[in-house]
SEKOLNU-464853 format. One record per residue (C-alpha): x negated, y negated, z negated; residue number from 1. Coordinates in steps of 0.001 Angstrom, whole numbers. Example, Ala and Ser with C-alpha at 12.3 -4.5 7.8 and 13.67 -1.06 7.14 Angstrom:
<pts>
pt c1 = -12300&c2 = 4500&c3 = -7800&domar = 1 $
pt c1 = -13670&c2 = 1060&c3 = -7140&domar = 2 $
</pts>
This chain:
<pts>
pt c1 = 17424&c2 = 3835&c3 = 13622&domar = 1 $
pt c1 = 13580&c2 = 4254&c3 = 12931&domar = 2 $
pt c1 = 12442&c2 = 4180&c3 = 9275&domar = 3 $
pt c1 = 10915&c2 = 567&c3 = 8334&domar = 4 $
pt c1 = 7368&c2 = 2185&c3 = 7909&domar = 5 $
pt c1 = 7171&c2 = 4792&c3 = 10764&domar = 6 $
pt c1 = 4224&c2 = 5439&c3 = 11711&domar = 7 $
pt c1 = 5010&c2 = 8648&c3 = 13893&domar = 8 $
pt c1 = 6489&c2 = 6801&c3 = 16859&domar = 9 $
pt c1 = 10475&c2 = 7236&c3 = 17506&domar = 10 $
pt c1 = 12738&c2 = 8181&c3 = 21040&domar = 11 $
pt c1 = 14842&c2 = 6532&c3 = 22659&domar = 12 $
pt c1 = 17833&c2 = 7431&c3 = 19839&domar = 13 $
pt c1 = 16057&c2 = 5354&c3 = 17553&domar = 14 $
pt c1 = 15566&c2 = 8857&c3 = 15536&domar = 15 $
pt c1 = 12188&c2 = 9225&c3 = 14404&domar = 16 $
pt c1 = 10103&c2 = 11630&c3 = 16109&domar = 17 $
pt c1 = 8152&c2 = 13376&c3 = 13054&domar = 18 $
pt c1 = 11255&c2 = 14387&c3 = 10940&domar = 19 $
pt c1 = 14228&c2 = 14280&c3 = 13438&domar = 20 $
pt c1 = 16484&c2 = 12556&c3 = 10290&domar = 21 $
pt c1 = 17427&c2 = 9362&c3 = 12085&domar = 22 $
pt c1 = 16077&c2 = 7001&c3 = 9329&domar = 23 $
pt c1 = 17410&c2 = 8270&c3 = 6413&domar = 24 $
pt c1 = 14051&c2 = 10172&c3 = 5641&domar = 25 $
pt c1 = 14515&c2 = 12694&c3 = 1904&domar = 26 $
pt c1 = 10719&c2 = 11715&c3 = 833&domar = 27 $
pt c1 = 11408&c2 = 8097&c3 = 1446&domar = 28 $
pt c1 = 9550&c2 = 7344&c3 = 4356&domar = 29 $
pt c1 = 7832&c2 = 8809&c3 = 7272&domar = 30 $
pt c1 = 3946&c2 = 8155&c3 = 7427&domar = 31 $
pt c1 = 1024&c2 = 9823&c3 = 7895&domar = 32 $
pt c1 = 70&c2 = 8934&c3 = 3672&domar = 33 $
pt c1 = 3382&c2 = 10484&c3 = 2814&domar = 34 $
pt c1 = 3944&c2 = 12601&c3 = -472&domar = 35 $
pt c1 = 7122&c2 = 13619&c3 = -2339&domar = 36 $
pt c1 = 7257&c2 = 13407&c3 = -5458&domar = 37 $
pt c1 = 9595&c2 = 16391&c3 = -6465&domar = 38 $
pt c1 = 8891&c2 = 17014&c3 = -9880&domar = 39 $
pt c1 = 10844&c2 = 14422&c3 = -11641&domar = 40 $
pt c1 = 14118&c2 = 15962&c3 = -9603&domar = 41 $
pt c1 = 13849&c2 = 18451&c3 = -11516&domar = 42 $
pt c1 = 15017&c2 = 18328&c3 = -15532&domar = 43 $
pt c1 = 11673&c2 = 18888&c3 = -16751&domar = 44 $
pt c1 = 9947&c2 = 18040&c3 = -19912&domar = 45 $
pt c1 = 6761&c2 = 16730&c3 = -20225&domar = 46 $
pt c1 = 5005&c2 = 17224&c3 = -23645&domar = 47 $
pt c1 = 1950&c2 = 15523&c3 = -22838&domar = 48 $
pt c1 = 2494&c2 = 13473&c3 = -19640&domar = 49 $
pt c1 = -431&c2 = 12449&c3 = -17409&domar = 50 $
pt c1 = -632&c2 = 8746&c3 = -17434&domar = 51 $
pt c1 = -2204&c2 = 7635&c3 = -14418&domar = 52 $
pt c1 = -184&c2 = 7324&c3 = -11655&domar = 53 $
pt c1 = -135&c2 = 7208&c3 = -7404&domar = 54 $
pt c1 = 677&c2 = 3266&c3 = -6366&domar = 55 $
pt c1 = 1622&c2 = 3212&c3 = -2640&domar = 56 $
pt c1 = 1735&c2 = -822&c3 = -606&domar = 57 $
pt c1 = 2830&c2 = -1852&c3 = 2698&domar = 58 $
pt c1 = 4822&c2 = 1648&c3 = 2945&domar = 59 $
pt c1 = 2346&c2 = 3839&c3 = 2175&domar = 60 $
pt c1 = -295&c2 = 2705&c3 = 4470&domar = 61 $
pt c1 = -2556&c2 = 2216&c3 = 1458&domar = 62 $
pt c1 = -3074&c2 = 3739&c3 = -1789&domar = 63 $
pt c1 = -4246&c2 = 4057&c3 = -5317&domar = 64 $
pt c1 = -4578&c2 = 5305&c3 = -8287&domar = 65 $
pt c1 = -3447&c2 = 3110&c3 = -11300&domar = 66 $
pt c1 = -3355&c2 = 4115&c3 = -15745&domar = 67 $
pt c1 = 1104&c2 = 3451&c3 = -16550&domar = 68 $
pt c1 = 498&c2 = 2117&c3 = -19672&domar = 69 $
pt c1 = 3031&c2 = 3878&c3 = -21927&domar = 70 $
pt c1 = 4900&c2 = 251&c3 = -23161&domar = 71 $
pt c1 = 5719&c2 = 59&c3 = -19003&domar = 72 $
pt c1 = 8165&c2 = 2892&c3 = -18992&domar = 73 $
pt c1 = 7404&c2 = 3123&c3 = -14835&domar = 74 $
pt c1 = 8471&c2 = 5567&c3 = -13226&domar = 75 $
pt c1 = 8631&c2 = 7280&c3 = -9808&domar = 76 $
pt c1 = 9920&c2 = 4982&c3 = -7220&domar = 77 $
pt c1 = 9914&c2 = 1899&c3 = -9097&domar = 78 $
pt c1 = 8597&c2 = -1188&c3 = -8413&domar = 79 $
pt c1 = 5396&c2 = -2371&c3 = -10144&domar = 80 $
pt c1 = 2676&c2 = -4833&c3 = -10101&domar = 81 $
pt c1 = -995&c2 = -3514&c3 = -10484&domar = 82 $
pt c1 = -4014&c2 = -5256&c3 = -12025&domar = 83 $
pt c1 = -6681&c2 = -6208&c3 = -9187&domar = 84 $
pt c1 = -9877&c2 = -7390&c3 = -9196&domar = 85 $
pt c1 = -8363&c2 = -10938&c3 = -7236&domar = 86 $
pt c1 = -5375&c2 = -11004&c3 = -9648&domar = 87 $
pt c1 = -2128&c2 = -8882&c3 = -9573&domar = 88 $
pt c1 = -96&c2 = -6728&c3 = -6491&domar = 89 $
pt c1 = 3165&c2 = -5202&c3 = -6075&domar = 90 $
pt c1 = 3137&c2 = -1893&c3 = -4824&domar = 91 $
pt c1 = 6359&c2 = 1584&c3 = -5634&domar = 92 $
pt c1 = 5293&c2 = 4320&c3 = -7962&domar = 93 $
pt c1 = 4144&c2 = 7454&c3 = -5078&domar = 94 $
pt c1 = 3597&c2 = 9783&c3 = -7369&domar = 95 $
pt c1 = 3781&c2 = 10736&c3 = -11091&domar = 96 $
pt c1 = 3235&c2 = 13377&c3 = -13988&domar = 97 $
pt c1 = 1451&c2 = 16583&c3 = -12915&domar = 98 $
pt c1 = 1199&c2 = 15923&c3 = -8675&domar = 99 $
pt c1 = -1724&c2 = 13048&c3 = -9321&domar = 100 $
pt c1 = -3826&c2 = 15006&c3 = -11501&domar = 101 $
pt c1 = -3440&c2 = 17597&c3 = -7869&domar = 102 $
pt c1 = -3831&c2 = 15013&c3 = -6590&domar = 103 $
pt c1 = -6614&c2 = 13494&c3 = -7638&domar = 104 $
pt c1 = -8660&c2 = 16312&c3 = -7357&domar = 105 $
pt c1 = -7807&c2 = 16973&c3 = -3790&domar = 106 $
pt c1 = -9014&c2 = 13156&c3 = -2953&domar = 107 $
pt c1 = -12288&c2 = 14643&c3 = -5587&domar = 108 $
pt c1 = -11003&c2 = 11366&c3 = -8085&domar = 109 $
pt c1 = -12938&c2 = 12019&c3 = -11702&domar = 110 $
pt c1 = -10016&c2 = 12157&c3 = -14461&domar = 111 $
pt c1 = -13105&c2 = 10302&c3 = -16843&domar = 112 $
pt c1 = -12919&c2 = 7385&c3 = -14738&domar = 113 $
pt c1 = -11821&c2 = 3427&c3 = -15035&domar = 114 $
pt c1 = -8537&c2 = 3191&c3 = -13156&domar = 115 $
pt c1 = -6632&c2 = -661&c3 = -13444&domar = 116 $
pt c1 = -3467&c2 = -962&c3 = -15065&domar = 117 $
pt c1 = -142&c2 = -1248&c3 = -14351&domar = 118 $
pt c1 = 987&c2 = -4648&c3 = -16022&domar = 119 $
pt c1 = 5133&c2 = -4343&c3 = -15351&domar = 120 $
pt c1 = 7548&c2 = -3413&c3 = -13411&domar = 121 $
pt c1 = 8120&c2 = -6590&c3 = -10773&domar = 122 $
pt c1 = 11216&c2 = -8642&c3 = -11278&domar = 123 $
pt c1 = 12833&c2 = -10221&c3 = -8937&domar = 124 $
pt c1 = 10611&c2 = -13284&c3 = -8799&domar = 125 $
pt c1 = 7555&c2 = -10926&c3 = -7713&domar = 126 $
pt c1 = 9651&c2 = -8905&c3 = -5188&domar = 127 $
pt c1 = 10471&c2 = -12760&c3 = -3913&domar = 128 $
pt c1 = 6399&c2 = -13696&c3 = -3289&domar = 129 $
pt c1 = 6090&c2 = -9935&c3 = -1953&domar = 130 $
pt c1 = 8333&c2 = -10983&c3 = 782&domar = 131 $
pt c1 = 7430&c2 = -14102&c3 = 1339&domar = 132 $
pt c1 = 3641&c2 = -13455&c3 = 1842&domar = 133 $
pt c1 = 4545&c2 = -10139&c3 = 4266&domar = 134 $
pt c1 = 7098&c2 = -12190&c3 = 6140&domar = 135 $
pt c1 = 2937&c2 = -14306&c3 = 6903&domar = 136 $
pt c1 = 1345&c2 = -11154&c3 = 7612&domar = 137 $
pt c1 = 1707&c2 = -11347&c3 = 11550&domar = 138 $
pt c1 = 1294&c2 = -15244&c3 = 11958&domar = 139 $
pt c1 = -2103&c2 = -14384&c3 = 9736&domar = 140 $
pt c1 = -3010&c2 = -11739&c3 = 11897&domar = 141 $
pt c1 = -2569&c2 = -13277&c3 = 15213&domar = 142 $
pt c1 = -4777&c2 = -16217&c3 = 13965&domar = 143 $
pt c1 = -7000&c2 = -13590&c3 = 12791&domar = 144 $
pt c1 = -7546&c2 = -12132&c3 = 15965&domar = 145 $
pt c1 = -7631&c2 = -15393&c3 = 17857&domar = 146 $
pt c1 = -10713&c2 = -16629&c3 = 15261&domar = 147 $
pt c1 = -13053&c2 = -13635&c3 = 15838&domar = 148 $
pt c1 = -12030&c2 = -13980&c3 = 19775&domar = 149 $
pt c1 = -13553&c2 = -18053&c3 = 19402&domar = 150 $
pt c1 = -16606&c2 = -16721&c3 = 17949&domar = 151 $
pt c1 = -17334&c2 = -14696&c3 = 20302&domar = 152 $
pt c1 = -17019&c2 = -11284&c3 = 18095&domar = 153 $
pt c1 = -16349&c2 = -7895&c3 = 19778&domar = 154 $
pt c1 = -13624&c2 = -6720&c3 = 17014&domar = 155 $
pt c1 = -10544&c2 = -5255&c3 = 17208&domar = 156 $
pt c1 = -8021&c2 = -6307&c3 = 14036&domar = 157 $
pt c1 = -5696&c2 = -3867&c3 = 13379&domar = 158 $
pt c1 = -3648&c2 = -5403&c3 = 10639&domar = 159 $
pt c1 = -3438&c2 = -7700&c3 = 8100&domar = 160 $
pt c1 = -2021&c2 = -7419&c3 = 4458&domar = 161 $
pt c1 = -1486&c2 = -10200&c3 = 1559&domar = 162 $
pt c1 = -2095&c2 = -8947&c3 = -1727&domar = 163 $
pt c1 = 870&c2 = -8807&c3 = -3794&domar = 164 $
pt c1 = 375&c2 = -12067&c3 = -5464&domar = 165 $
pt c1 = -649&c2 = -13952&c3 = -1885&domar = 166 $
pt c1 = -4047&c2 = -14904&c3 = -3591&domar = 167 $
pt c1 = -6278&c2 = -12224&c3 = -1727&domar = 168 $
pt c1 = -5994&c2 = -11237&c3 = 2557&domar = 169 $
pt c1 = -6993&c2 = -7653&c3 = 3167&domar = 170 $
pt c1 = -7678&c2 = -6810&c3 = 7236&domar = 171 $
pt c1 = -8016&c2 = -3708&c3 = 9226&domar = 172 $
pt c1 = -11023&c2 = -3206&c3 = 11436&domar = 173 $
pt c1 = -11651&c2 = -197&c3 = 13444&domar = 174 $
pt c1 = -15540&c2 = 285&c3 = 12914&domar = 175 $
pt c1 = -17378&c2 = -1544&c3 = 15917&domar = 176 $
pt c1 = -20607&c2 = -2032&c3 = 17023&domar = 177 $
pt c1 = -22596&c2 = -5341&c3 = 18124&domar = 178 $
pt c1 = -20530&c2 = -7931&c3 = 15307&domar = 179 $
pt c1 = -21669&c2 = -9101&c3 = 12031&domar = 180 $
pt c1 = -19305&c2 = -9449&c3 = 9565&domar = 181 $
pt c1 = -20334&c2 = -13054&c3 = 7751&domar = 182 $
pt c1 = -19983&c2 = -14990&c3 = 10351&domar = 183 $
pt c1 = -16349&c2 = -13848&c3 = 10407&domar = 184 $
pt c1 = -15685&c2 = -14075&c3 = 6852&domar = 185 $
pt c1 = -17765&c2 = -17376&c3 = 6268&domar = 186 $
pt c1 = -14317&c2 = -18718&c3 = 8697&domar = 187 $
pt c1 = -11580&c2 = -16690&c3 = 8174&domar = 188 $
pt c1 = -10621&c2 = -17390&c3 = 4204&domar = 189 $
pt c1 = -10949&c2 = -21245&c3 = 5261&domar = 190 $
pt c1 = -8945&c2 = -21596&c3 = 8519&domar = 191 $
pt c1 = -6375&c2 = -19126&c3 = 6892&domar = 192 $
pt c1 = -5253&c2 = -20936&c3 = 3753&domar = 193 $
</pts>
C-alpha cells in the first residue's frame, strides 16, 4: 500500500515508486516537499533553541514558517493550530531547531522578518474539524471546475484546500492565459458556501 500523501506514484504491487518502502516511509511521507528532521532523534540539548518552526499542511503539499511560542511546547511531528490572516489553520510541524534556520536560508527567507504564531497544539476537536473539511474538498473541487466551465473560462483547477477552521478556501491553478480571475473569484465564494 502506498503512502497516503504519495505524489511519486505507485507500482502494481502498491509500493511507492520513490522510496520502495511499501508505505512505511522512515521520513513520514513521500512527496516532493518532504523534509526529515533527523536532529530531533538525537539526544542533543539545545542551549539557545531557534523559535521558528516549519509547518506543513495537507500531507506536505504546502509549507510555511511560524513562530513557536515557548508555552506551546510543540515539537516536530505535533499537530498545531496556527494563526492566519483569515482565522486559524491546522498543520504538522515538519522541522524545528537549527534545521529550520538552514531551510530558511535555502528558501531565502529572512530570520528577522515577521512570522505568524503557533497558537497551540491541536486538540481532538480541531482534528475532527480538519477531517470534516478535508472530506469535502473533492466535492468542492468538482463544483469549482463546473463553475469555471460554465463561465467559459479556459482554466484548470488542480486542487482545493480548506483552511483548518473551514473559513477559507485555497485553490491551485496552473498559470493559464485568456481568463480573468475576477469573474471566478466573484462566483466561487457565493456558490461554494
